[in-house]
N, C-alpha and C positions, 0 to 999 in steps of 0.2 A: 266603675270607671266614671270620672268626672266629665261633664259636658259643658259647653259654652253655648249661650243662646243670645239672640238679639230680639228684643221685644219692642213693638211699636204700640203706643197708646194714643187714644184720642181723648183730649180733654172733654169731660162731660158737658162743658159749656159750649163746645163746638168751636173753640177758638184756635187751637193748635194741636199738632201731633208731636209727640216726644218719643225718643228712643231710650232704651235701657239695655246695657250689655250685662249679662249674668255670666260670671266665670266660675269654673270648677264646681258645678252644681251636680247633685246626685239625682235630681228629679228627671223624669222622662219629659220629652217634648209635650206630650199630651197633658201631663201634670202641670207643666209650666203654663200652657195655654189656658188651663181652667182655674188657675189661682189668681186672686187679686193681689196686685203689687203696688207699692208706693212709687210714685214718680212725681217730678216737679214740673208743673206747667209754669212757664215764665210769666203768664198773665194772672193765673189764679192760685199759684202756690202749690203746696203738696196736695196731691190727689191719690186716691186708691181705686184702681180699676182692674178689670180683666183685660189682658192685651188684645188689641185689635188684630194684631198679627204677631206670630212668633216663628223664628227660624233657628235651627241649630247651625252653629258655625264651628268648624273644626279648629280654626286658629283666629283669635280676635285681631291679629295683625295681618291677616291674609288679605289679598286684593278683594275677595268676595265681601269680607267684613267692611273694608273701606268703602266699597261700592254701596253696601247697605246703609252705611252712615251718611253718605252723600245723598242718596235717594231720600232718606228720612229728613235730612236738613232741607232739601228742596221742597219736600211735601210740607214741612213746617212753614216755610216762607210763603208757599202758595195758599195756605189755609188761614192766614191771619184774618181777623175780623175787619181790620182797617190797615191801611198803609202806614208805616212809620216814616216820619220825616225828621231829618236832622235840623232842628231849629232851636236857637237859643232864646228862650223867653224868660224874663225875670220872674221869679216866684218867691214867695215866703212859705215856709213849712212850719207848722205848729203842731206839737204833739206831746204825748206823755208816755213814758215807759217805766217799767219797774226798776230799772237800773239807774237811770239818770233823773227820773222825775220829769218835770215839764221842760220842754225845749222849744226854741224858736230859732230859725235859721233862714237867711236869705241866700239864694243860689239861683242858678239858671238851668233850664232844661237842656239835656243833650239830645234827646229824642222825644217826640210826641206822636200820639195817634188819637183817634176819636175817643178811645177808651181809657187813656192814661198817659204816662210818660216815664222818663228816666232822668234822674238828677244825681248829683254828687252831694253827699251829706257828711258832716262831721258827727252828727247825732247817731247814736247806736239805736237802730230799729231792727225788729225781727219780723219774719214772715207772719202775715196775718194781722199785724198791728195796724191800728187806724190812726191817721193823722189828717190835718187840714192843709190843703194847698190853696194859696191865694195867687191868682194871676195878677202880678203887680201892674200890668198895663191897663186892666179893666177893674181891678179890685174885686172881681168875682171870686167866691170861695167854693171849694168842693171838698167833701170828705172823701178820703181815699184809703185803700187797703194796700199794705206792702205785699207785693207779689214776687219780688226778686231782691236779693241782697248779694252784690258781687264785691270782690275784694279789689283794692287798689293799693299801691304802695303808700305807706303812712297811715294816718288815722282815718282818712276819708274812705267812704264806701259808695259804690254805684247802687242806687236804690230805684227799683222799678215799682210803679204804683198803678193801681186800677181805680178809676172813679167809681164810687159806690152807686151813684145815680147817673143815668144817661144825661149827658150834657154835650151834645154834638158841636155846640158853638163855643165851648169853654175856651179854646185856644184862639178863636177868631181866625181860623184857617179853613179854606176849602180843601178838603182831602180828596185826592184822586180815588176813583173806584178801585176796589180790591183786585178785580180782573176784568 
């Protein structure tokens, strides 16, 4: 008989919690709890870990499953390393990828935090790729890793990035404490 499970993972870097719903699995709950699974951390990209927590759910659309997803989402927000702020800061992005070769693009941030940001790009980038971000206001540069690629309508993509080196003053913003 197939089972459905909800797994909660902790990013090994301590930044976020993520959830994964497994549907129609033959494994027992104990087997699921002791296996390493791939999940995507929005800050650090794809990770492979043993679940922090695993629960069997009878119906993925049940109120219990919805409650578990809400709890996981609230846990994720509560455990961020730094607050996200919706701020439009002009940036230039420079990089190279196998499909397009070198690219450069001027854009603005949608969100920023102490550890990175979110921008909209025409350039095709993949998880884990490295590019350079220049804060146009200060001309300061930082190497970044792509940690999230989301879809939009048309050719543009939402791209989340993490600064490779700690630069708490890169955005020239005083961030509120996390809690």
